[in-house]
N, C-alpha and C positions, 0 to 999 in steps of 0.2 A: 589226413592231412599231416604233412611234416611239420616239426616244430621250426619257428622262426631261427634263421642263422644270419647274422650281420657280422661280416669281417670288416674292421676299419684298419686300414694300413697308414700310419704315419710314417714318414720317411726322411732321412737326410738326402740332400742332393748327391747323386753318385753312388748311392748305397746299394742300388738295385732294388729298392723298395717297390718301384712301380712294376717291374718284371715280375717280382715275387706276387704282387696282387694280381696280375694277370694269370700267372700260373695257378694261383689258388682258386681264382674264379673258374677256370678251366677245370681243374680237378674236381670242385664240389658243384660243378655245373650251374654256376650262378651269374647273373649279369653284373658287370663291372661299371661303377660310376667313378668318372674322374672329370676331366675337362669337357667330357661329352655331355655332362650335365646341363651346361649352358646351351647347347644345340637343342636339347629337348625342352628346356625352360623357354628359350626363344620362340620355338615352334608353337608352344603352348599359348605364349602370351603375345603373340604376333610382333616380336622384337627382332632387330637386327643382331644376329649371333655374333658377327665380327666386331661389332661395336661394344657389346657387353663383355666379350672375352678379354679386352684390354684391362678390365678391372678385375679379373680372376685371381683369387688368393692374394688380395692386397689389403693392407690395413687402411683405415680412413685417413685421407689427406686433410689435415686440419686447416691448412692454409687455403684450400679451394673449396671448403664447404662450412656449413653451419647448421645449428640445430635451433629450431624455433617451436616452442610449445611442445617438445618432445619429438618433433619430426626433423630428420636430417635429410639434407639434399645431397648427401656424398654418394657419388655412384658406386664407390667401392663398398660401402656399407649396403647399399641397396642390392647389389649383385650377391654380396655374401648372404645376406638375409634370405634372398630368392632361393639360393641353394640349400640353406639350412631348412627352410620350409619344405622344399621339395623332398629332401631326405626324410624329414619327419613324417610326411605324408606317405612316402613309401614305406616307412617303417610301421606307422599306424595301420596301413592296409594289410600288414601281415608278410609283405614280401621279404624275402631272403635276398641278400646281395653282398657284393664286396664294394667298398669305397675307399678311394685313395685321398688322403688330406681331408680338406673341408671341414676341419675341427670335428670330424664325426664322432670322434671318442667321446667328446663332451656334449655335443649336439644330441647324440642319440643314447646318452647315459640314461639307465632306468629301463631300457629294454632287456630282458633276461636272455635274449639271443645274441646280444652283441659280445664280440671278442676283439678288443682293441689290442693293436700290435704296433710296435715301433721298430722300424729297420734303421740300424746305424752301421758304420764301417770305419776302418781306420783310414786316416787321411792319405797316406800313400797310395792305398788300394783304389780309393775314390779318384785320386788324381789319374792313375793308370787307366782306369775304366774311361773316364771322361776324355782325356787326352787321345785315346784311341778311337772312341766313338765320334768325337767332334773334329778329329784330326788337327789337333792344336798341340802346342807346347805344354810341358808340365806346368810351368809358371802360369800360363793362360788358364789351364784347367783349374788350378788351385784358385786362382782369382774368381773363376766363374762358380766354383763350389761355394766359396765365401759369400759371394754376392746372393746367390740363391737361398742358402741356408739363413743368411740375415733376413731376407725377404719373408722365407716361410716362418721364421721365429717371431717376426715383427706382426704378421698376420695373425697367427694363432694366439699370441699373447695378447693381442688387441681384443679378441673375441672370446677368449677363454679364461676361466678362473685358474686353472693349472698352467704351468709354463710348459712350452714346447719341448718334448724329448724327456721330460721328468718322468722317471720309471713309475712313480706312483699312480700316473694316469692311465696306464696301459696294463693289460693282463700279462703281457710278455714283451720284453725289449731284447733284440737280438743283434749281435755284430755279424753281419753278413760275410765279412772278409775273413773271418776264421774258417768257414766251411765252403764258401762259394754259394752261388745262387740256387743251384739244384738241391744241394744237401740241405741248405737252410729252408728251403720250400718243403722238402721231405719232412723235416723236424717240425715246422709249423703246421703242417697237415696232420701229422701224428698227434700233436698237442690239441688240435681242433677236434679231431675224431675222438680223443679221449674225453674232452669237454662235452661233446654231444652225448656220448655213452653215459656220462655220469649224471645227466639231467633226471 
């Protein structure tokens, strides 16, 4: 039986981190968990996937929720915890996989097969990518990047002890704009292979 390998990919919006996660999943022949987690959880628990997806990767909204005797009625918190529990179950079962976001570098800390990665990029490079992909102006792309990164940071920092993007929380942080998506993927795959061999 192969040793467990869990690759967690944190990413800035527009950095290409999601594409890199997809490429790593394909290269190591592993399942990829991202927003598809909620479809699987909804199916397991007989829930409406569309409804719970509204609360994906969001911090708790304190204006619309409260905690009584340790129990929270926050839908954001409930959805986050369902995903964290799902990932822990997968890890406990010995499964190997790639996961994008979802605080996985902290939720799954302690598993020897975990390799947490953070993908960032220069702002001008992110703007160019998002403007082309979304067919919007550079100014609109920059606003979108700032909006989503603010959301990701708030979500991560609410549920995690370490701050979003803090290099101490990851085995490797890499600026994708320096080499591009394909070469960055190659470099990360080489790093992961070295880690596997060194076990």
